[in-house]
N, C-alpha and C positions, 0 to 999 in steps of 0.2 A: 704471520707472515714468515716465510721460509726465507734463513738469513742467507745470501747470496756472498760467496768468497770473494775476496777484493782479487783483482785479476795479478797473478804473481808472474812478473816480467822475468827476460832471462838473467839480467841482473837487479833483481830485487834488492832493494835497500831500504834504509829507516833513516831519515833525516833527524839530526840532534841539534837542537839549539839551546844554546846556555846563556841564561841571564842571571846576573848576580848582582843585586843592588835595588835601588829606590824605582818604584813604577812611576814614569813619567814618559813625555814624550817620545824620547831617544829609547825606551823599551817598547813603547808601542810601535814605533817606526821599525825598529828591528825584528821584531816577533810577526809584524803583518809581512814584512819581506821574507821570513823563513815559511810562514804559511803558503804564501804565494810561491815561492819557490819550490818548495815540497809538492804543490798542486802542478806546475808546469812541468817538472821534472820526471813525474811518474813516479814518486816515491810511495811506499806503503802506506807509511804513516809520519807524523812528526811527533819526536818525543821534545818537550820543553823542560829543561832540566834548571829549576825556579829555586832561587834564597832571595826572600825578599821581607824587608821589615814594614813592607806597605808603601802608599804615595798617593799620586792624585787621582780623583775620584773619574774625572775623564778620559786620562789616558788609560786605565781601567776598564772603563765600559768601552771603548774602541778596541783592545785586545780581547774582550771577551764576545764584541760583536764577531769579530774575524775568527774565534773559534767555534762559536757556533754556525756559522755560515760555511766553513770549510767544507771541502767535498772529500777529504781525508779524515781518517782520526787523528785527532791531537790529544796527545796523553802529555800531561803535566807530572812531572816527578819532582818533587821538592828533593831537592838534594844540596850539598853533601852532608854528613852528619854533622850536628850541632847546626843546621839551618833551620829555615823556618819559612813559613807563608802565613805571613800577618796582614790583618789589615787588609789591603787591596788584593794581598795575595792568596786570602781565603776565598776571594768571590772568583779569581783566575782558576785556582785550584778546583773548585768546585763546579766550575762552568766547562771543565774539561771533560772528554769522552770518556776516558779513563783517567782516575788520579791515582799517583802513586806516591811513596814516601819512603825514604831511606832510613834506616833504624838511627835513633837520638835526633830526629826533626822532631818538629812540633808544627802545629797549625792551631789559628785563632785570633782572639784580641782584634776585633774587626768592627768596634766601636768608630764611628766618624768623629774626625775632628777638623778643627780650621786650620789653614794653613799659618804656620810659624808659631804653632801653640795658643792662639788669640781666643779668648774667651767669646762663645756666642750667647746671644740672650735666649731666654726661655724657649720662647714661641721658634724661633730659627733652630735651636737645637731639636726641638721635638719634629718639626719638618722634615729636617736631615735625616734623622734617626730613622723615623716611619718610611720615608723614600727607601732609605737603605735596606731596613727591614724586608718593603715588599720586593726589591730587587733581589735580594740573595734568597726568599723564598721562593721566587719565580724559577731561579735558576736550578734551585735544590729539588722542587717539584720535578722540572724538566728531565733530569738526569737520575733522578730516584734516588735521591741521599738523605741525609735525615734533615727534616725542615725545621723541627722543633731546637735542633742543636745550632742549624744555622742563623735563627733568629737570636737566641742566647749569645751567641759570638757578636753579633752587633749591639743588643742590648745590654748586655753583661760582661763584654768583653773575657768572655771564656776560651780557654787555650787546651789543648790536650795533646797527648805523646801520639806518635805514629800506631802503636799497638792501640790505644782508646780510639783513634781516628778511625782503624777499620771494624773495631768491635760496634762503636756507635753509627758504623753505616754512611762515615762522612768522604772517605777514600775509599777504593777497592783493595789495594794491596799493598804489601811492603816488601822492597827489593833491595837488597845490598848494593847493589852498582847496576848499570845501564845492561851489561850484558845477561846477568839475572832476570832484568824486568822484562827483556826480549823475550828469555824463555817462559815468562809468567805469562806474558801477553799472547803467547801461540794459542790460537784456536778460540779467543775470546770473540763473543758477538758485539758489535759497536752500532748503535743507533745513530746514523746520520740522517741529515734532512731527506735525504733520496732514497731512505731505507736502510735496513739492517746489512752488513758486510761483517765477515769474518778475517781476522789478522792471522797473518802466518808468518810470524817474526822469529823462529826458530832456526838459528843459522844464517839468519839475515847479515848482508852486510851494514855498517853503522857509518853514515858519514855526517860530519860535521860542518854546521853552518855557521861561519867565522861572522864577528860584527866586523863591518868596514872600518878603516882610518876615521874617517868623518864622525862616525857614531861613536866610536872609542873615544875621541877629541871631546866631542859633546857630553857624554857619559860622565868626564873626568871633570870638567867645569861646571857641572850640573849638580856635582853631588855637593850635600849640604855644607859640608866642612869647607871643601874648596872654594864654593860659591860665598860663603862667609869670609873666608879669607882675601878672596879677590875684592868684594866690597870694602874690607876694611883697608886694603893698599889704595883703592881707587877714593876712599874719605879721606884718607892719609895725604893724597896728593892734592886732592882741590883744596884741602887746608893750607898745606904748603905754598900752595899758588898764591891763595888769598894773601898769606901774609908776606909771599916774595914774588909780585907780580913778573912774570917773565923771566 
């Protein structure tokens, strides 16, 4: 199949969405909105700058569903230096049309765990693990990435650096920053559901897609540390009310 170049508009641009934190319903909604905005505004591509320790399986699958059904290339860029794509972040990064990492980042440790660190019985643990393995292998096969490593990331919680990730064909490239990433993406063939397309990103404009105030607020209170603090304050309030009614 001959790759058809993406239409370059008079004001060609790439949209940039930045998410740093736990994968949860907030991240799923934000990235859904980013993909939708990129498609409706005529962006050449969407770059998701990601730094995450992982998160919820349901939110992760919603994000991956949006990426795979996108009508434009979605690039996941693990950044900044010292950042990571762990657990759910591994799945999301490998699902991208193009996966990139910044120097000093890592990817891996995708073994599923129960919420709150609770222990699962052996039967449930095996079912969840096998389901996760099947899912990540399917993603890796679809994107032509390292299937064996993807399985080990789930079963053995292996992690690698950005350089190792490129050598093992887990991600496609390493870029020091977004501007260099755009240069490296230029001329790259991308496989979309509608067929192949070619990126023309050298010298293109970069526009940021900010998170709205509502999502910023929800992201803040859904942070595990903040949520625990609020729960503690609420518990103290209930005890105080029980001891001193009214």
